[in-house]
Structures are given as structure tokens and as C-alpha cells.
N, C-alpha and C positions, 0 to 999 in steps of 0.2 A: 632691303629696307631697315631703316633703324632711326632711332631718335638721336638727334645730335645737339650738343650744348654749343652755342656760338657766342662769342665775345667780340665786342667792338668799342672802341674808345671815342667818345664825343664829349667835347667841352670839358675835358680833363676827368670825365668819369668813365667808368667801365660798365658797359650795358650787356647783359646776358640774356639770351633768348633760347627757346627750344623750337626745334624744327624737325619735321620728318623728311628725311633725305633717302635718296637711292643711289647706288653705285652704277655706273655704266662705262661702256668703252666707246670712244669716239671713232671717227673713220681711220684714224692712225693707231688703233688699238691700244690708246692710252686710257687708264682708269680715271674717270672723273666723277663728281657727284652733282646731283641737281636736287633742288628744294622742292618737295611736293606739297608741303603744308607747313605754314608758320603757325606754332601753338602759342606764341606770345612771350612775353617778358618773364624771365625766371622768377623775379621777385613777386610776380602776381599769380604765378602758376602753382597753386598750392598742392598739398600731397593728396588731397581727396579728389582734386581734378585729375591727377594721374590714375588713381584707383578707378575712378568712373571711366576714364578713357580706356584704361586697360580691360576693364569689364566689358565695355562695349565692344572692343575687338574681339575678346574671347568668346562672346555670345555667338559671333559669326561662325565660330567653329564648335558651337554647342558646349562651351566650357564656361567655368566661372574662376575668379581670381582665388577662391579658396582651394580649388583643385591644384593649384600650383605648388603646394606645400605649406608647411607652417605648423604652428602647435595649436591643439584644442583645448578649451577651457575644461571640458569634462566630457565623459562618455558613460552612459547607462544602458544596460541591456533593457530590451523592450519587446522583443518578439514573443517570448513565452508568457508574458504578462498579457499581450494583446490577445493571445489565444485562450488564456485563462478567463480573461474579461468576457469573451464570446461564450464560453461554456458556462460561466456564472450567470450571465443573462439568460441563457437558454433554460436553466433551471429555476429562473425567476427568484433568485435568493435575496436581491434587494427588496422586492416587494414583500417576501416573507418576512424579512427582519423588520421592515417598515411597519407592517401590520401589527406584529407583536411589540414594538417599540411604542406604539400608541397607548399601550396599557401601562406604560411607565412615565416617570418624570425625567428620563434621560435627555440631556441637551447636547451633549458632544456628538460628534459624527461617528455614530455607532457603526454604519456601513462601512466606512473606510477602515475602521479599526478592525473589523472582522475580515475584510478582504486582506489586509496586511497579515493577519494570523494564518489564514489558510493559503494564501499565495506563497507565503514564506515557507510553509510547511511542504508545499510541492516542489518549490525551486531550490531552497537552500535552508533545510530545517536547523533551527537554532533556538537558543533559549529566548524568552520574551524580552530580555534586556538586550541581548545582541541583536534582535529584531530591528531596533532602532538603527543600528549601523548598517544592517542589510538594506534598509530603505534608502540609504545614500547611493546604493550601487544599481537600483532599478527605477524605472519610470512607470508610475501608476496613474493614467489619466484621471483627473478630477480629484486626486488626493494630494492635500496640502501637508508636506512633511513636517512643518513646524507645528501642526495642529496634533500630530500623532505622539501620545504621551503614554509612558508605561503604565501609570495608574489606571489610564483609560483602557489599556489592554487587558488589565486584570478585571476591570469592571465589565468588559465585553465578555469575558468568560464567564463571570457571574450571571450575566444576562442570558447567554445561550443555554446554560444548564437549568436555569429557572424555567425556561420555556422549551425544554428538550423535546417534549412529545409533539407539540405544536409545530415546531420547526422541522422535525423528522418526518412527521406525518405529511407535511406539505411537499417536502423534497421527494418523498416516496411516491405520492400522487403524481406528481410532475414527471418522475421517471416513467411510471406506468402509462402516463399519457403519451410521452414521447415515443415509447417502444410498443404501446398497444398491448399490454401484458396485464397479468393479474397475480395474486398471492395465494392461489388455492394450492400450490405446491411450495412448501417452505423449506429451505435448506437451513440447517442450524448447526453451528459448532461452537466451541469454546477453547480459548487459549488463556495464558496467564502472562503476566509482565511484572518484574521485580522493580525495587527502588533502589537508587544509588545512595541517596543521603541517609545518614544514621541520625534519626530523630526520635525522640520519645513517643511511645504509642499513648493514645488516650482511650478512654473507655468507648467502647463500640466501635474502634478504629477500623476502617475499612481494609487497612493494610494487615495482613496476616500471613503466618507461614502456613504453607499447604503444598500440595502435589504441584511441582513446578515443571513446566515444559522446557524451560531455559537451563536446567541442571544448575540452579542456584538455590539450593535449600537453606543456604545461609542468609537469605534475604527475605524481607517481608515482601508480598506481592498482592495484586488484585487479579481477580477473574473476569474475563471479558467474553461475552457471547455476542455473535453477529448472526442476523437472519438475512438470507438472500432469496430471491425469487427464482423460479426455473429458468429465467434469462441471466442468472448471475448478476443480479442488480442488488447491491446492499441497501436494505431499507430501514433497518433498525439495529441498534446496539444495546447491550445491557452490561453494566459493570456490578460486580459482586464482590464481597469480601474474599480475601485471598485463601481462605480454608473452605470455601464452598466446593461441594463435590459436584461433578458435572450433571448427574442424574438428577440432583435436587432442584434444578432449574427448569426442568421441561415444562411442568404444569404452569408455572408461572408465565413462562414465554409464550406457550401456546394460547393460553387464556387471553394474555395481554394482545397478541396479534389479532386474535378475532374480534376482540372488543374495539381496538383502535381503528381497524381497517373494515369493520362491520361486515365481517364474512360469517357464514354459518358454520363452516367446517374448513379444515386445512388438511394437507397430506404432509406430514412430518418426515423429513429425510435427515437422519442423523446417524452417527457411528455407534459403535458398541458401547462407548462410555456412557451413553445415555439410557442404556437398557437397564430397567429394573422391573420387578413385578408390580411396584406401586405405580410406575409410569404407564406400564401395558394395561393395567386395570384402568386407569385414568382415561387413556386414549380409547379403549374398547367401550368403556361406559358411555362416553361421550360421542361416539360414532366417528372418531376421528381415524382416517386412514393412516398409515405409517409404513415406511421403508427403512428399516433399522439393521445396523450391523449386529452381528451375534458372534460371539467366541466360538472358535471351532473345537475347543477343548473343555469348555466349562460345564457343559450338561451331557447327560447320557444321550439325549435326543440328537444334539448337535454332533456328537461323535458318530451316531448311527448315520445320520444323513451324509456326512464326509466318507464314511465306509462304503455307503451305497454308491456315491457318486464316483468314488475312485475305482470301484469294481466295474460300474458301467464304462466308464472312460476306458479302462484296459481292455474291454470287450470290443471296443472300436478298432477298426483296421483300415489304415495304420492309426497309431495313437495320434491324436491332434495335440498340437501344442497349447491350445487354449479350449476350454470346454465348460459349458454351463448346464447344470443339472437342477432339477426341481422336484420336490415332493411335498405333498401335504402331510403334516404331522400334528399330533396333539401335543400341545405344550403345557407343562404344569407352570402356573404362574402363582408365585408366593406373594403374599402381601400382609400388611398389618392393619388392623382397625381397632378402634376404641368401643369397648362395651363395658358398661358399668363402671366406668373410670379406670378400666384396665386395658392395656394393650395386648391384643390376642392376634396370634399367628393364623392366617386363612390362606387357603389355596383354591384355585378354580383350574379346570382344564379347558384349554381352548384350541380349536383348529386353526392352524396358521400355515401360510405357504413358506416354505424354506427353499432358497435359491443358493445353490453352491456354484462357485465360479473358481476355475483353475488357469493358471498361467505357468507355462513350463519354465521361462527365464526367472520369474520370481521364485520357483520352487528350487531351481539350481543355485540361485545366488543364496537363498535362505540356508540351503544345505552347506554350501561351501563356507559361508560366514561362520556357521555354527561349528563345523568340524575345525575350523582354523581356531576358534575360541577355545575349543576342548583341548587342542594340542598346546596352545599357550598356557592354558591353565594347568595341565599336567606338568609343564616345565616350572611354572611359578610354585606349584605345590612341592616339588623336589627341592627347589631353592630354601623354601621355608622349612622344610624337614632337616636341612643341614645347619640351620641357625643354631647358635650356642644359647638356647633358651629352654625353659621347662616344657615338657611334653603338652601340659595343659595349655601353655601359651602358644604353642605350634598349632595345636588344634583349634584355638580361638581365631588365629590369624587365617588359617585355611578356611574355616566356615565363613569369616567375614568377606574374604576374597570371592568365595563361591557366590555369596549373596550379592555382593557389589556388581559382578559380572552377570547376575541372573541365570547362573548355571546350576543352583543348588540341586535341582531335581535330576540333573544328569550324572551326579556323583553321590555314592555313599561313602561316608566318612566316620570312622570310629576309632577308639583306642583299645587296643588288644595287647596285653601283657606289656604295658608301658611303650607300646609303639603305636604309631598312627598309621592306620590302613585305609587307603583311598582307592575304591574302585569304580569304574564307569557303570553306571546303570544302563545297561544295554536296552532293557525293555522300554524304558523312558525315551531312550534315543530313537527307538525305532517307531514308537507312537508318535514322537514328534515328526519323524520323517513323513508319516502318512498324511500330516496336515500341511506339508510344505508346499506353497504354491496356491493353496485354497483360501478363500475367504467366503463367509457365509452371511446371508441376509434373511431376515424375517420380515414378513409383510402381510398386510390385511388386503392388499390391492388385488383385484380379481380381474380388472379391465385391461391389465398391461401383460404382455408376454414376457418370459422369463429374461429375454435379452434386453427389453426396455428397462425391467427392474433393475438389472445390472448397470445399465447406462445411467440411470437416475442417481443410483447410489454413487458411481464414481464421479458424478458431477460435484460431489463434495469437496474435490480437490481444488475447486475454485475458491472456496472459503479458506482453505489452507494456504492458498498462494496469497489471498488477501491478508491474512495474518502476517505473512513474510513481508509484504509491502508495508503494512502498518508498522511492523518493528524495525524494518531496515531503511526502506526508501523514505518513509514519512517519519522515522525516527520517534515512535511511541515512546521508547526509551532512549536515552536515560530520562528518568522522570524524577525531579528533585522537589516536586510540590509535596505538601505534607498535611494541608487540609483537606477534608472530604470533599468540599464544594470545588476547589481547584483541581483536584485529582480527577474528578468526574468530568470537569469542563476541558482538562487537557486531552482526555480520551475522546471527548466529542469533537473537538477541533481536529483530531487526528482522523476520526470517522468521516467527518464531512469532507476533509481533503482527500479521502479515499474515495468517497462517492464522485467528487469532481475528477479523480483520475480515473475511475471506471468509464465515466462518460467519455473522456478523452480517448481512452484506448478503444472503445467500442466504435468510435468515429473512425480509427485507424485500422480497423479489423482487415480491410481489403488489401492493405500493404504490409500487415503483420509487424507493425512497429509499435513497440512499447511506448507508454506515455513518458518513461524516463529519458529514452533516446530522442523523443520527440522534442521535450523540453531542452535537451542539450542542444539540438540543432537550432532551434529557435533563439536560444539565448544569444547567438552570434549576432542577431539583428539588434543593433544599438542605436540610440539617439546620441548624437554628438553635438556639442555647442561650442562656439568660438566668437570672438570679438573682431569685428571688421568695420571699418569706417565709424568707430565709436558706437557701434550697435551690435546687441547679441544676436546671433544667428544660429539656426539649427539646422541639422542634416540627419539624414536616415540611411543607415547602411541598405544597400540593395538586397532583396530577397533572391536566393538561388532556386533552382528547380525543385530541389527537396522541400525546402521551406514552403514554396507555392503549392506544393501537393498537399502538404499538412494543412495549411489554410483552407484550401479548397475541400478536403475531406470533412473538416468540422464545420464547413458551411460558413467560413469567415472570409471576409475581403481582406486583401494584403494590407498592411499598415501604410499610412503615408502621413505627411507632415500635418494635414489637417486634423488627423485623429489624436494628435498629440494634446 
């Protein structure tokens, strides 16, 4: 069966018609054709009539004309946006923003601009200016691209940082409602992030040089603190000047959390960088429980606990690969107070629980790494000693190298008779070996067994993982902002994006799929547009099984053309 164009001549004119014909064989096996349907004169049979006829015939086979090939006008990714919109609505972020917007005279579409900032950070993080180009590649329902402007993105940043606590509190309460949790147990940790742009510092600039976790001592930085619940839900963040010491933030953060969330007390879980006499005194005086890391070498009491734990572990038969030991010890807490206008040193003694935990694999790794570094160090020292420079310069280079590699305590270096003598400090190496594989916790908690104390402390790794995601997946840096307001707002945008990603990943917990991989899978669902019969048409790439699983787990319906 096929369409045939037939021509005939009448009254000196050629008349052309279209017919549907079929071929067949007669009784003599000769091929002939017969007309099944006259479609009409060719000059009256317009192009759209052909398309309509073809579409009608294709529908019989469950197809349409567009599926026969051709070019699309555009294609925009949509699957990941559809999922993020569902999570956005679950956290009721639009309602939160609308409530705070009522307090301002902002007239532009604040909600769409904030969605653009946060969805971009999760999908394909870039600068605020490049974000406008990114919007051309995705479809966000309800967002009018021509109304999104760069200056409005900056004003949106100013808005959220001006209403930081209100927005953050509502998100936190929504999280706690969804997961039926509380904040009686708070995990707190700190990181730093540096700045790429070279711009002049101003008075009281938040950008300062300080202890860097990124090994960029040449750059100004800021310090960022994050608080999580026992369910690993990020509920608050803090931004401090770059030269802020970790331990100096504890009192401010604990007091703020109690005030903002109206709780009488919290149990603080933090690493050893937060420990100081002043902080311990504050926590004890205010009846706050704590689970804190403690240096295994810093105090006599700590060394004593590790020695006891190591001795008891060796008495076990056979020696276990992991071991937990606890002991009640009296700790000397040194702190300062002001009396008669003068700062005076004070000390108190307090009974605390010490919990020591050993891991055989960590011990072996630490020992192997240290001995490898010692051997490399001895080789480098010999190279320096052979240099054609003065003895004093050689000595200075050796001491600098040892300091840089954090090996100073393992070597004794001195100049004797114009020669440099370097010896391994065997006693220091032996003492270091005794602490390999051990970490130490001090706590005021009496209602948890030692294994639970260790488990709670190890949960701090969730914040460390969060810092990694903030810096890498969500691209907290590079940070080119230079005014304090915009710096703080940039951090908050990244933190809110982190909160949304945490909700995403919690929903995918049963299939152990990271939110980054989920976004990559959903990104393949695109909206395509083409022109047919002088009309703009839309289509949607079909969902595969993996994508449907993701939508089901986050409680989201699969996208359809009506959702566009």
C-alpha cells in the first residue's frame, strides 16, 4: 500500500491527484494496482493535510509524526530539577521565604531567584553571573527566565543573610518534624576556606590569615562552624574571622543553640581542638554534658590512661585488633578569671570519665608512615649536609625541614666542632609508638556505656564529610566575594544547598546512592521542544527504572508534560 500521484490531461490542462493504491497479482500472476481511496486534487491537498493524515495513520501504531525523526528546537534537563523542587517543597522553603519577605519592600520574584541560586549550587555550581547561562540549560517550572537578573541575585543574597536566624531556625524545625528528632545531642566542628581574589583588606575584615585546613597559609580565609543533630542533620552554621581559634567559639555556639531552639541543655560532641580549660569550666558550670576528644600526649593524666589501657589490652589473650578502655580520673582544669581589673590564673580539679579506643589497623598505618618519613628525612639531611654552604645555613635548613615535616621531636640536631650532628631521639620514637592507634575521649556522660561514647564521638565524621561536600561538590570555593555581607551570604547559600542535599541523600539511604550520583542520573531526563504544523510542541524523555526508583524513594511522582 502506498500513496500515488496520478496525472491526466483534460481540456488542454494537466490534472494531478493523490490516491492510496495497493499492488496485487491477478489470476495470471501479473502485477496490477487498484485504487483504495481518492485523496483529491494535488493543488487542493495542502501540506498540513498530509501531516494530519500521516499522524492519524501513525496513531494506529501508537506513534506520532515527531518520532519519525527531524530536528528539535531545544532540549533542557529537567529530572534533577523536578526532584529538587519536591525536596524544596517538603522543607517548605517557599513559605519560609514568603514569611520573611513580608517584612521587606522587595517586589521582584525572590523565591525564583533563591531557587536559582540553590538549585545551581547542587546541579552545576558556578558564579552568580554564569548562573544566568546555566538557566538556559534547565527547566524550572514557574520560573520566567527573562525576569531573573544578576542584580536581583545579589539582592537575594543580601536578603537571606539579613534573615539568617529566622530562615535557619524554620528549616531546622522542619527537619526535626520530618525525622522526629531533637537537638539535645549536638555535633560541632569547624573548618576554614580561603579566598582566590586579591583585594585590599578593610578595617575589621572577616578575611584574615590563620590556621588553615587547606594548606594555603598564603591566603586570607574565614572559619566556618557547623552544628548537626544526632541524626546527622545540619541545623545551623556560623562564620567567623579567619584568625579565630576553634576553642574560642564553643561558648558562643552552645549559648546560641540553647537560646535559638529553647532547650535547657545540650550534650556537646566535638574534637580535641575545642578543648580548653575555659570551655570545660563553662560547660561544667552550666551543667552541659560533653563528649570531647583529648590529646593522647598533652597531659600527664592522658599519658597515664593510655599506658593503663595498653597494659590491660596486652593482658588479653589473644590481643584484640580493637579495644575500648575506660577510667575515672581527676583532671586539672586551668582557666583565667578577672579579679580587681587583673587577669589571674586559676585551676580546679574535676572527676571525668576517660575513654580510650584502640584500632590495630590505624596503629600499623601510623607507625609505617612515621618510619617512612623518618627514613626520607635522614636522606634529605644527608643531601643538605653535602651542600656547598656555611654550616650555620645547613643547620638552619635542617631545622626548617624537620619543622615543616613535623618531625622535630624525633631528632636531636646540634653543631659540634663545626659539624652538624643529627641523631634520632629513640625515646621520643618509643613514646610515640605507645600512642599509635589510640584516641582518647573525655566525657561528663554517665548514662552511656563506653562503646556508646566511642560511637557518638566517631559520628563527628559526618560533619567532616559535610565539609568535604561543601568545599568540593557544592564548591564553597573559589570565593571571589570581598564584602562581608556577600561573603556571609555565599556561605549561607552553600549551607542551605547542603541541607537540601542531606535530605535528598537520607531519602536514598536504602539504596546507598549519593545525591551527586542521583542528580547525574536524573539530569538525563530532558524536556525537548520542536515545531510542527506551525505549532510549538513539547516532549519528555522517558524515565528508566533507576530514575523511577529515585522518584519513588523521595516520595515524588514521575514528571509528565502537565508538570511543565
